[in-house]
C-alpha positions in Angstrom: -13.0 55.1 -29.6 -10.7 52.9 -31.7 -11.4 49.2 -31.4 -8.3 47.1 -31.2 -8.4 43.7 -33.0 -5.9 40.9 -32.6 -5.9 38.8 -35.7 -4.6 35.6 -34.1 -5.9 32.6 -32.1 -2.7 32.6 -30.0 -3.5 32.7 -26.3 0.1 33.7 -25.6 -0.3 36.8 -27.8 -3.6 37.7 -26.2 -2.0 37.3 -22.7 0.8 39.6 -23.6 -1.6 42.3 -24.8 -3.9 41.9 -21.7 -0.9 42.1 -19.4 0.1 45.3 -21.2 -3.3 46.9 -20.4 -5.2 46.2 -23.6 -8.5 44.4 -24.1 -8.4 43.3 -27.7 -11.2 41.7 -29.7 -9.9 38.4 -31.2 -10.8 37.7 -34.8 -8.9 34.7 -36.3 -7.9 34.9 -39.9 -8.6 32.1 -42.5 -5.3 32.6 -44.3 -3.6 29.5 -45.7 -0.1 30.2 -44.5 1.6 27.6 -46.7 -0.1 29.0 -49.8 0.9 32.6 -49.0 4.5 31.5 -48.5 4.6 29.4 -51.6 3.3 32.4 -53.7 6.2 34.6 -52.7 8.9 35.3 -55.3 12.0 33.0 -55.2 14.7 34.3 -53.0 12.3 36.2 -50.7 14.2 36.7 -47.4 13.2 35.2 -44.1 12.1 38.6 -42.6 10.0 39.4 -45.7 8.3 35.9 -45.5 7.0 36.5 -41.9 6.0 40.1 -42.7 4.1 38.9 -45.8 2.3 36.3 -43.7 1.4 38.9 -41.0 0.1 41.2 -43.6 -2.0 38.5 -45.2 -3.6 37.7 -41.9 -4.3 41.3 -41.0 -5.9 42.0 -44.4 -8.0 38.9 -44.2 -9.3 40.0 -40.8 -10.0 43.5 -42.1 -12.0 42.1 -45.0 -14.1 39.9 -42.7 -14.8 42.9 -40.3 -16.0 45.0 -43.2 -18.1 42.2 -44.6 -19.7 41.7 -41.2 -20.2 45.5 -40.7 -18.3 45.2 -37.5 -17.9 48.4 -35.4 -14.1 47.9 -35.9 -14.6 48.5 -39.6 -15.8 52.0 -38.8 -12.9 52.8 -36.4 -10.5 50.0 -35.8 -6.9 48.9 -35.6 -5.9 45.4 -36.5 -2.6 43.6 -35.8 -1.6 40.4 -37.6 1.5 38.5 -36.6 3.5 35.5 -37.7 6.5 33.9 -36.0 9.1 31.4 -37.4 12.4 30.2 -36.1 15.4 30.5 -38.4 17.8 27.6 -38.1 20.7 27.1 -40.5 19.1 29.6 -42.9 15.8 27.6 -43.0 12.6 29.0 -41.6 10.7 26.7 -39.3 7.0 27.1 -38.4 4.8 24.8 -36.4 6.0 21.2 -36.5 2.5 19.8 -36.0 3.7 16.2 -35.5 5.9 14.6 -32.8 8.3 13.3 -35.5 8.9 16.8 -36.9 9.2 18.3 -33.4 11.8 15.7 -32.5 13.8 16.4 -35.6 13.6 20.2 -34.9 15.0 19.7 -31.5 17.8 17.5 -32.7 18.9 20.4 -34.9 18.5 23.3 -32.4 19.4 21.7 -29.0 22.5 23.3 -27.5 22.6 25.9 -30.2 21.3 29.4 -30.9 18.6 30.3 -33.5 16.8 33.5 -34.6 13.2 33.9 -33.8 11.5 36.2 -36.4 8.1 37.7 -35.8 6.4 39.6 -38.5 3.9 42.3 -37.4 1.4 44.1 -39.6 -0.9 46.9 -38.4 -3.9 48.2 -40.4 -6.0 51.3 -39.5 -9.6 51.0 -40.6 -12.0 53.9 -40.9 -15.4 53.8 -42.5 -14.8 50.4 -44.0 -11.5 51.3 -45.7 -7.9 50.7 -44.8 -6.5 54.2 -44.4 -3.0 53.4 -43.1 -0.7 50.4 -42.8 2.7 49.7 -41.1 4.6 46.4 -41.1 8.0 45.2 -39.8 9.8 42.3 -38.3 11.5 41.8 -34.9 14.4 39.5 -34.4 15.5 37.8 -31.2 18.3 35.3 -30.7 17.3 32.3 -28.6 20.0 30.2 -26.9 18.7 26.6 -26.4 19.9 24.1 -23.8 20.1 20.4 -24.5 17.1 18.6 -23.0 17.7 15.1 -21.7 16.0 12.5 -23.9 13.3 11.7 -21.4 12.7 15.5 -20.9 12.3 16.0 -24.6 9.9 13.1 -25.0 7.8 14.2 -22.0 7.7 17.7 -23.5 6.6 16.5 -26.9 4.0 14.3 -25.3 2.3 17.4 -23.8 1.5 18.6 -27.3 2.7 22.1 -26.6 5.6 22.2 -29.1 3.6 20.8 -32.0 1.5 24.0 -32.4 4.2 26.7 -31.9 6.9 28.1 -34.1 10.2 26.4 -33.6 8.7 23.7 -31.4 9.2 25.7 -28.2 7.6 28.3 -26.0 9.3 30.9 -23.7 6.4 31.4 -21.4 5.3 27.7 -21.1 6.9 24.3 -20.6 9.5 25.1 -23.3 11.0 27.8 -21.1 12.9 25.1 -19.2 15.0 24.5 -22.3 15.9 28.1 -23.1 19.2 29.3 -21.5 18.8 32.9 -22.5 17.6 35.3 -25.2 19.1 38.3 -26.8 16.3 40.7 -27.6 12.7 41.4 -26.8 11.0 38.6 -24.8 7.5 39.6 -25.8 8.5 39.1 -29.4 9.6 35.5 -28.7 6.2 34.9 -27.1 4.6 36.1 -30.3 4.0 39.8 -30.3 6.7 42.4 -29.7 5.5 45.3 -27.6 8.3 47.8 -28.5 7.8 47.1 -32.3 4.0 47.1 -32.0 4.1 50.5 -30.3 6.1 52.0 -33.1 3.9 50.5 -35.8 0.8 51.8 -34.0 2.3 55.3 -33.9 3.0 55.0 -37.6 -0.7 54.5 -38.3 -1.8 57.3 -35.9 -2.7 55.3 -32.8 -1.2 55.9 -29.4 -0.9 53.5 -26.5 -2.8 55.8 -24.1 -5.7 55.8 -26.6 -5.8 52.0 -26.5 -5.6 52.0 -22.7 -8.6 54.3 -22.6 -10.5 51.9 -24.9 -9.6 49.0 -22.7 -10.8 50.8 -19.6 -14.1 51.3 -21.2 -14.7 47.6 -21.4 -15.5 45.1 -18.6 -12.4 46.1 -16.6 -10.8 42.7 -16.7 -9.5 42.6 -20.3 -11.9 40.1 -21.6 -11.8 39.4 -25.4 -14.5 38.3 -27.8 -13.1 35.1 -29.1 -13.8 33.6 -32.5 -12.1 30.3 -33.0 -13.6 29.1 -36.2 -10.2 28.9 -37.9 -6.5 28.5 -37.1 -3.9 31.2 -37.1 
């Protein structure tokens, strides 16, 4: 049975997959996102940037699984993802500091922006990558304008510091999203409609993964490795 591996430390992505009936193993990549982005050719488009980052993460996880002689290396499917918010033609990742989060919200409050999520799926068999599929989903997010005290309280929680665009749809940031045009799961971090298509492209069907999840502990528990950030 194919082992399904999520190459991300994101609890939101894990929750989306669990709610959709999967029980992924979590293996966090050690990719330097800034270095990967900096190495891309000048003029690389926003969608290509997030796809390249997702591919780098998936391949890093694949190499680690092979090196560890993991069961997933013999028959496994890996998905890597990367999300960034496109505001005024500029990609924005995790703000990491309150000052940057405050500046991001000053630019996006009361406006719309495009949330891009790159997805990369690798099929492993006998320690080799035998099929790949990658693409990007795009969802328009319409933000409200938080009151100053609301924004400061939100930043103080720490939540917006570690997420693309300094907001979440499924957490406290959901209070400040008026609506979205597109796939909500993609805004959370992993788009189920796109992932389904990419899985089919590498020869893996959703029923096959459901059967694999049913063979686990019945509650969708994942084996979590958190020795690096994603």
